[in-house]
N, C-alpha and C positions, 0 to 999 in steps of 0.2 A: 187847345192849339198856340202852335209856337213856329219861330223859326231856326233852324239850329243850323252852327258853323263852326266847321274846324280849322284853325287856323294855325297852320305848321306844325300839328300835333307830333310829338315825336314821345315817345317808349322805349328807355335802357332800362332791362334787367343787370345787375353788375354796377360794377364800378373799374374803371380805367379801363386799359389792354384788355381784359377779358369780359367784359361787358358784351350784350347782347343788342340790337335792334330791334326791337319786336316790330315796333313802329314808324316808317319813318319819312316830317315832316308829309303828313296825310293833310292835306285841305283840302276841304269839301263843305258847300253854301246847299244846307236843306229845306225846299221849300216851305211855308207852311200848309200843312196837312197834305201834304207830297210822302208815299212810298216809295221810300231807297234801298234793296236790298244790297248789301256787301257780298260778294260773291268771291270763292279763291279755294285752291288747295290745303290739304290740313296745314296749319302752322303757320301760314299767311300774314298774322296781323289781325284778322277780321273782329275775333270773339272780344282779343285783347283792346280793339278801340272802342268796339261797345262797350265794353268795362268801363274803362275812364271816361265814355258818356256818361253812366251811368252814376260814376264816385266810386266806383269800386277799385280801381287801380288809379294810382297817381298820375301825373302827366311829367315828363321830364319836360319836355319845351313844347311850348307853342300855346293855344288858349284853347276852349270849346265856349263859342259864346251864346247864350239862350235868350233870344227876342232881346239880343242889347246886353244882355247880363253878361259877366264873364262869369262861369261856375268853377273853375279849378279847383278852387277851396271849399264852395261849399261842402258840406256833410251830403250824403244822398238822399237821408230823409228832405233835404231843404230843396232837392232840384227841381221839383214837381215832375217826376217821372217816375214811371211805371214798367218793371221789367220781367217778359217770363222765359224761366227757362228751358234749357234739353230737358231736365230731367223733372220738368212739374214743381215739385220744391213743395208737392203739398204735406201737410200735416196728417199724419194716421194716425192719429184719438180725433183731431176735430171732424163732425160733417162740415159736406162743402160748401153748407149756409157757412157758418162757422170760419172756414176757413176765408169766405171768399170778405168776409165782416173783419177779417181778426185787424186788416189791415188799417182798415180806418179807427177802429175801437184803440189801435196805439200811438197812430199818430195825427188822430183828429177830435175835434170836441164834438163832433154829430151825440145829436140827441139817439140813443137805441132804432127807435120808430123811423126818422129819416135814415138809417145803418139800414136795417130791414127792409124797409121804401129799396133801397138804390142796389141793394142787393138781391130782391125779387126782379127789379125790372130789366137789371142787369142780364140774370138766369132768362127771362123768358126771348132777353133779344139772340143769348148762346142757344134757345131748346133746349133748357136741360132745369125748367123751370119744377118740373115730377124729380130732378134727384137730390134735391140741398138736402133732407135727413138723411142720406149716404155717405158714407167714410168712404176715402180714396181704396180699401181694400177691395170695395163692393160695384167701383166703378171701371168698365172698360177702359185703355189706350185715350182712344177718342173722346172719349164723355172727359177722363183726369182734364184731358188737354184743355175742354172746354169750360171745367175749375178753374185753371190757370189764364185761363187769358179774362175768365171771368172777372177774378180775384183782380188784376190791373185793369179790367174796364170802370169797377165801382170808382175808384179812387181821381176819375173824370180828368185823367193828366195831360200837361200839355204837349209829351212825346210817348207812346209807347217805344219801346227795344224787346226783340223778340230774339233769341240767341239759340238758334235752331231749333224752333218750338216742335219741329214734323219729325224728327228725325227716328222717334222713339216709335213710331207708327206703320204699320203694314203697308203695301204700296196701294193699294184702292183705296184706305182711309186718308192717305196722306194725300191722292189728290183732291179725292172732295176734299178736308180740311183746306189742300191749298184755295178753291173758290170758295171757299164759305169765310179762309181769310181776308179776301181780296173784295167781299163783299162786305163785309163788316165794317172794316178801313176806311171805304167809298163811304157807308152809312154815320162812320161816326166823325168822320174827316180829321182827323187826329193825327199831329204828324210820326212816321214810324221809321224805325232802322230795324232792319231785318236782316241777320244773319244766315246763311247758309252757305255749306259746299258744294247745294245738288246745282248745278245751271241751269237745271231745266224747271226750275223752282225760280231762280234771278227773271227767269227770260220770262217768262209765264205770269209772276207776279209785280215787279216794278215798276213805277213809275219812270223810273229808273235804275242802272245799276252801277257799283261802285267795284271794281275789278282788280286786286291785292295782289300779289307776289310778293313772296320772301320782306314783307313787312312797307313795300315800296305799294301807293296809287300809280294801276298803268295805265285807268281811261273812265271816265266819266263820262256814262251818256246813255240815251232811251235802249232798248236793249234789242232797238231794228239797228242802232246807227253803230252798236260794239260786235253785233253782225254781222253786216254787210259791210262796214266801214272802221273796221279794230286800225285800233294805232301803233298794236305790233304785232309781229307771231305770238308772243306767249295768249293774247289775246285772240289773234286769231283761234289758233288752235286750243284753246280750256274751251269757247265759248262755242255751242255747235256737235251734237251727236247723228252722226259720225262725226270726228274730228276733222275739221280743213285737210287734204292733199296737200306737203310740202315737195318741191323738187331744186337738190340743191343747181346754181344754172352760170354759164358764165356769158353776160352779152360782147360778144361780138359786130360791131360795126350794129346792124339792124335786127340781129337775132341773136336767140338765145341759148346756147349750146349745153347741154352733158354729155356722157358718154352712152344716154339711153336715144335720146330728141334730139333733134333740132326743132325750135321755135319762132319762125318770123312776124316779128314784130308792125304794125302799121307807123305810117310819121306818127299820125295822132300819140299812140305812149310813147315813140320817142319823146316826142317832146314834154310829156309830161316828165320823165326820167328827168333830161337834160333837165330842168326849173326844180328839181328836187331841192337842189343842194345837196348833193352827195355824192358820194363816187360809187354810178352803179353799172359799177364791170362784177361784180360779186353779186347776185343778188339769190332771191330764195319764190320760187314764183308758186304760189298757191291757188288751187283752186277746192269748192265748198264738192264731196261728193254729188250734190244735185244735180248743179251744174254739168256734170261730163254727161255729156248725150253719148249713148250706144245706138251704133249706125252699121248696116252691112258691109258697106263697102266704102272706102273714101271718097270721100270729092274736095277736100279740102285744103289749104296749108297747115289745119289745125288739127288734120286726124290721123291719127297714128293706132296701128296693128296691135293688139292687145289677146289676150290669152285670158279668158274664166280661170283662176284661180280656185275661189269656194265664194257659196252662193247660201245668205243669210238670210233668211224668210224672218219678216218681222209686221209680216199682216197688213197692213197697208201699203206696205214698201219693202223691195231686198236692197240687199246694201251685198254688190256685187264686188270684188274683188279680184285687180287684175294685176296681171304683171304684161310690160312691153314683151311683144312677138318672138324678139330673138334675146330677150334677158329674161326670161321666167324662173330662175337662183336667187333675185332680184326680188326686196321688201313690196308688197304688193302695194298700191294706192287703193281707191275703192270708188266706187258708183251709186248712186243711189237708183233705183227705179220701179216704177210702177207694183204693188204685189198682183195683179193678176199676169203681168210680164212672166213669162219660161227663159228662163238661161239657166242651161247645164252646164256641169263644169266641166275644165278641157276646152269648153268650146271659145272656136275662131271666132274674134269680132273687132270690130272699129270703135275705136275711142274717141270722141270730138269734144275736143276743149278750146270751145268756141274763147276770142280773145278777151273779147267786151266783160267778160266775167274773172277772169284770173286776177288775183292778189300780188303782189309784188314786195317785196321786205327784202333790207339790205340788211347782208347776210355776218354783219359784224355789227352793226349795232340793235340789228331785226324789228328799225324801227320802218312801220309803211312806207315807202314811197308811191304806189299807188294801188288803189281799191276799185272793186269792179264800180260801173255807174247802174245806178237804180233807175230808171224810167218814177216817176211819179204815179204810175199806176199801176208800179209793182207792190210803194210798198204800202201794206195793210199790217195793222198792228197784229199778232196775234191772239184770237182767239179761246178761252175758255169751255 
């Protein structure tokens, strides 16, 4: 187990004006035994960051520190780090036992008996004890993934690095393996950095998540902090399915205005905006789909007449795509309701957007200037 620190880590490919910055001045402190998830869209720099930690990519600037030791120039084999790849990277001509043993045989002086014992213990932990005599071609995708994980476990490393290890699995097995991986990491207590583009994996697995975009670190926090208190519009849009709704508005005194609606603000919200140290005239109003209430008749200043455009059943809930009543040609916004509630296409309805649940972002910078407020009783960690 170990503490891992990225201090101003930068990676450039190429030289001069034509160079590409894949990771830009990224700093993250990862605690001993923590499960950190790096998440973001394709090409954001998350896998490059992981490969720099592993020593498979050289660092252009900054430092990577493992338990107080700068490891920038250390060879991968000397870093006490084990990595699991998306492709599993199993040797096809070797049995599962031989695949799991190979790293120990090549990089340690352990006796054959001790290596065999480690492999068998790891196989039992992974529930694959009966598969050790099989070759990869005789194993399912989930079984191959367990072998790849077992190969990392037997090394008893200070840090696990996992690069989208579940992306080749079908949806049901992927969900099962998410739970198994989280339980395994908790049992082993090994510092783990996990890369994924899937925000569901990030939300359900990580102690904290680090969100990247175009090589820049956007936010580091617990899943609920990033969901309910996004640092900027990108984070608010990326985390959550369906995504947050956004409306470009202009603040006119105590009212947010666009060509579809007017949204009055309370004195408390105005005070928040006045203290935000930004020009709060041009704003983006954000609201999560689950925070929009659908009611039969308008009762408050935050109720707006709408028309149902599309109903998308999801089983436990329905996603309702709406347009404002007088602007049915505009792009719809989304509300989430209970799956047993019946709502029909073209139905007239009222969308209530409560002020307590809105987010406000600076249009120019995207920075959050106001996030929804959560009562302590509302905050519960996601359950698997």
